[in-house]
C-alpha positions as CSV (number, residue, x, y, z in Angstrom):
1,M,3.0,-18.6,14.8
2,N,0.0,-20.6,13.6
3,S,-1.9,-19.6,10.5
4,P,-5.5,-18.4,11.1
5,T,-6.7,-21.5,9.1
6,E,-4.9,-24.2,11.1
7,P,-6.7,-26.5,13.5
8,N,-4.5,-25.5,16.4
9,G,-4.5,-21.8,15.4
10,P,-6.7,-19.2,17.0
11,A,-10.5,-19.5,16.4
12,I,-10.7,-15.8,15.4
13,D,-8.3,-13.1,14.3
14,I,-9.5,-9.6,15.2
15,Q,-8.0,-6.9,13.0
16,N,-8.3,-3.1,13.2
17,I,-8.3,-1.9,9.6
18,A,-8.6,1.8,9.2
19,N,-10.3,1.9,12.7
20,H,-12.9,-0.6,11.7
21,L,-13.0,-4.1,13.2
22,V,-12.6,-7.1,10.9
23,V,-13.1,-10.5,12.4
24,K,-11.7,-13.4,10.4
25,F,-13.0,-16.8,11.6
26,N,-10.8,-19.9,11.4
27,P,-13.2,-22.8,10.5
28,A,-10.5,-25.4,11.2
29,A,-10.3,-24.2,14.9
30,L,-13.9,-23.3,15.6
31,G,-15.9,-25.3,18.0
32,A,-19.2,-24.8,19.7
33,G,-17.4,-24.3,23.0
34,D,-15.5,-21.4,21.6
35,I,-18.5,-19.2,20.9
36,K,-18.9,-17.8,24.4
37,S,-15.2,-16.8,24.6
38,I,-15.4,-15.4,21.0
39,T,-18.5,-13.4,22.0
40,V,-16.6,-11.9,25.0
41,Q,-13.6,-11.1,22.9
42,L,-15.6,-9.4,20.2
43,S,-17.8,-7.5,22.7
44,G,-14.6,-6.1,24.3
45,A,-13.1,-5.2,21.0
46,I,-16.3,-3.4,19.9
47,Q,-16.4,-1.5,23.2
48,N,-12.7,-0.5,22.9
49,L,-13.3,0.7,19.3
50,A,-16.2,2.8,20.6
51,N,-14.3,4.2,23.5
52,A,-11.6,5.3,21.1
53,G,-14.2,7.1,19.1
54,A,-13.1,5.2,16.0
55,G,-14.6,3.3,13.2
56,R,-18.1,2.7,12.0
57,Y,-18.1,-1.0,11.0
58,V,-17.8,-4.4,12.5
59,V,-17.2,-6.9,9.7
60,L,-17.5,-10.6,10.3
61,D,-15.4,-12.4,7.7
62,F,-16.8,-15.8,7.0
63,T,-14.5,-16.7,4.2
64,G,-14.0,-20.5,4.2
65,V,-16.7,-21.1,6.8
66,P,-19.0,-23.7,5.2
67,L,-22.0,-23.3,7.5
68,L,-23.1,-21.8,10.8
69,S,-24.8,-23.7,13.7
70,S,-27.6,-22.2,15.7
71,I,-25.0,-21.2,18.3
72,G,-23.1,-19.3,15.6
73,L,-26.2,-17.5,14.5
74,G,-26.9,-16.6,18.1
75,M,-23.4,-15.1,18.3
76,C,-24.1,-13.0,15.2
77,V,-27.3,-11.7,16.9
78,D,-25.3,-10.9,20.1
79,M,-22.6,-9.1,18.0
80,Y,-25.2,-7.0,16.2
81,H,-26.8,-5.9,19.5
82,C,-23.4,-5.0,20.9
83,A,-22.4,-3.1,17.8
84,Q,-25.7,-1.2,17.9
85,K,-25.2,-0.3,21.5
86,Y,-22.0,1.5,20.6
87,G,-23.4,3.0,17.4
88,R,-21.5,0.7,14.9
89,K,-22.8,-0.9,11.8
90,C,-22.4,-4.6,11.0
91,A,-21.4,-6.3,7.8
92,T,-20.5,-9.8,6.7
93,Y,-18.0,-10.8,4.1
94,G,-17.3,-14.1,2.4
95,L,-20.6,-15.8,3.2
96,Q,-21.2,-19.0,1.2
97,S,-24.6,-19.2,-0.6
98,R,-26.1,-21.7,1.9
99,T,-25.1,-19.5,4.8
100,L,-26.4,-16.4,3.0
101,E,-29.7,-18.2,2.5
102,L,-29.8,-19.0,6.2
103,F,-29.1,-15.3,7.0
104,H,-32.1,-14.4,4.8
105,L,-34.4,-17.0,6.4
106,M,-33.5,-15.9,9.9
107,H,-33.7,-12.2,9.0
108,L,-30.1,-11.6,9.9
109,D,-29.8,-10.0,6.4
110,R,-31.7,-7.1,7.9
111,M,-29.0,-6.7,10.6
112,Y,-25.9,-7.2,8.5
113,E,-24.9,-5.7,5.2
114,N,-23.5,-8.4,3.0
115,L,-20.3,-7.5,1.3
116,S,-19.8,-10.0,-1.5
117,T,-16.7,-8.6,-3.1
118,Q,-13.3,-7.5,-2.0
119,T,-14.0,-4.1,-3.6
120,Q,-17.2,-3.6,-1.5
121,L,-15.2,-4.6,1.6
122,Q,-12.5,-2.1,0.8
123,E,-15.0,0.7,0.2
124,R,-16.6,0.2,3.6
125,L,-13.3,0.3,5.4
126,V,-12.2,3.7,4.1
């Protein structure tokens, strides 16, 4: 099985941790053409979580992702709206400082809670 950080590994790894969704991105395998399929996968996972009556959070784990394109930012907006539709909160984890600044500039920091430490992440996933 490929590691989630290998070029021919999966672009994302969706985990259900304590009934919350945690989405780990694989920067080595991500491409602009993957965004549409990632959006479909994540929307389905959020809907399944809601249908099961589970979880409060959808966490996008950007650990190791150096920057986001406009397409990636659009995906974040789409995921926020999908999560809101199903009554879920959004958070980010592992944002690098340049991407965090971009989130602030684009006002995505109003949509996503930024979890900057492993402790904060663990506290939200209880």
